[in-house]
C-alpha positions, -999 to 999 in steps of 0.1 A, spaced: -454 -3 -360 -473 -43 -381 -492 -45 -412 -526 -38 -394 -514 -6 -384 -490 2 -410 -521 -4 -436 -544 18 -409 -523 45 -417 -514 44 -456 -549 50 -454 -552 78 -437 -533 93 -452 -556 99 -480 -589 114 -497 -623 103 -488 -651 125 -514 -626 137 -542 -642 134 -573 -632 119 -600 -606 92 -574 -625 63 -562 -611 49 -526 -608 17 -525 -602 15 -479 -633 45 -480 -655 35 -513 -681 14 -521 -676 -1 -562 -712 -9 -578 -694 -40 -591 -685 -54 -560 -701 -77 -540 -711 -68 -509 -688 -94 -497 -655 -69 -511 -663 -34 -495 -632 -12 -475 -633 -33 -451 -624 -65 -472 -599 -39 -490 -580 -32 -459 -575 -63 -446 -567 -70 -475 -544 -45 -477 -525 -57 -446 -524 -98 -446 -503 -79 -487 -484 -60 -457 -469 -85 -431 -436 -91 -452 -402 -83 -449 -402 -70 -487 -368 -68 -501 -382 -46 -533 -410 -23 -531 -432 -19 -571 -446 17 -570 -467 22 -603 -485 45 -610 -520 50 -597 -549 17 -598 -574 7 -627 -609 3 -629 -603 -41 -631 -575 -43 -608 -567 -20 -581 -599 -7 -576 -620 -43 -562 -592 -58 -551 -574 -31 -523 -535 -37 -536 -521 -26 -570 -514 -43 -601 -532 -72 -595 -570 -73 -601 -595 -109 -591 -582 -126 -617 -548 -134 -601 -567 -126 -562 -594 -156 -568 -567 -179 -585 -539 -179 -552 -512 -161 -576 -507 -128 -549 -487 -146 -519 -503 -134 -479 -536 -131 -485 -544 -173 -469 -565 -196 -486 -583 -191 -520 -614 -167 -514 -646 -165 -536 -658 -136 -557 -649 -103 -553 -672 -83 -584 -707 -101 -591 -687 -97 -634 -702 -127 -652 -662 -139 -652 -638 -120 -627 -617 -87 -637 -583 -97 -653 -566 -70 -656 -537 -69 -685 -510 -53 -672 -516 -73 -640 -509 -101 -655 -476 -89 -666 -463 -74 -636 -467 -115 -618 -455 -136 -644 -432 -120 -640 -422 -115 -608 -421 -160 -603 -403 -159 -634 -378 -136 -617 -385 -155 -580 -394 -123 -562 -435 -128 -556 -424 -130 -521 -410 -108 -513 -425 -83 -537 -449 -51 -525 -466 -34 -545 -483 4 -541 -489 37 -565 -479 68 -569 -515 80 -564 -532 44 -545 -564 57 -560 -584 50 -597 -585 86 -610 -619 77 -640 -637 100 -659 -667 119 -642 -703 97 -648 -676 69 -660 -661 46 -633 -652 21 -654 -625 42 -671 -587 50 -666 -576 85 -671 -541 99 -660 -543 119 -628 -532 152 -628 -503 174 -610 -529 184 -584 -541 144 -579 -500 128 -573 -492 154 -544 -523 133 -529 -503 104 -523 -467 110 -519 -472 111 -479 -495 77 -481 -463 64 -505 -433 85 -478 -454 64 -449 -448 29 -471 -412 32 -481 -407 42 -443 -419 10 -430 -394 -10 -459 -365 7 -456 -343 -19 -465 -364 -22 -498 -352 -17 -531 -382 7 -548 -384 3 -579 -411 27 -604 -426 12 -630 -441 41 -657 -427 82 -657 -449 89 -638 -442 62 -608 -403 81 -611 -417 118 -612 -436 114 -579 -400 95 -559 -378 122 -578 -408 145 -560 -401 134 -525 -363 136 -530 -354 99 -539 -336 78 -567 -354 45 -576 -331 15 -577 -341 10 -609 -366 27 -637 -382 8 -658 -412 8 -688 -447 3 -677 -461 -33 -691 -490 -23 -714 -488 0 -748 -461 -26 -756 -446 -21 -731 -445 -61 -717 -415 -70 -728 -393 -35 -725 -409 -46 -683 -398 -73 -677 -367 -69 -692 -360 -37 -668 -373 -58 -638 -346 -96 -653 -314 -69 -656 -324 -53 -615 -329 -83 -600 -298 -101 -615 -272 -67 -599 -293 -74 -569 -280 -107 -577 -246 -97 -578 -238 -78 -551 
């Protein structure tokens, strides 16, 4: 299965029109420019998946400043515009109508650590729930996904893992680790999420894991 087919297969496994959940590849965000609709996010995902990944970094869920606008986990508009994310081609224009590009703090910490460890080119990003859970009536909010909502992310995650059987899966945060357990799998590493004071623990956890991989 090539990257285009994989991206379409992953998206087809997600629900559309689910209350309180924004689907980046099906729903339209009022903050996005017309050129950054679902089709643009699908193309971006296809480019991101077009690699022989050595690592899969799995987080919890999409956020309102990040994946909601990019279609890529652990990535915000600033990273796309600045060319931080490998395989996306030339410098794109803006994604949103905001005065300044959205810059999601956790995404910034993640990419910084990936480049420090020298693995940014070999990573595929995903989430236990690749949709944005928000409060009803407030799309510019984040909330913890429910157990029922997380079950909706299991099918696409299973498909992704099958597409990259040689990749080591690194879960970021407890929800991601629990999702892998629900699929009957054990992550190669389970590290702290960088949010809420976890930046140092995240960076140290990733560094320790990469060092272990290099010794093999």
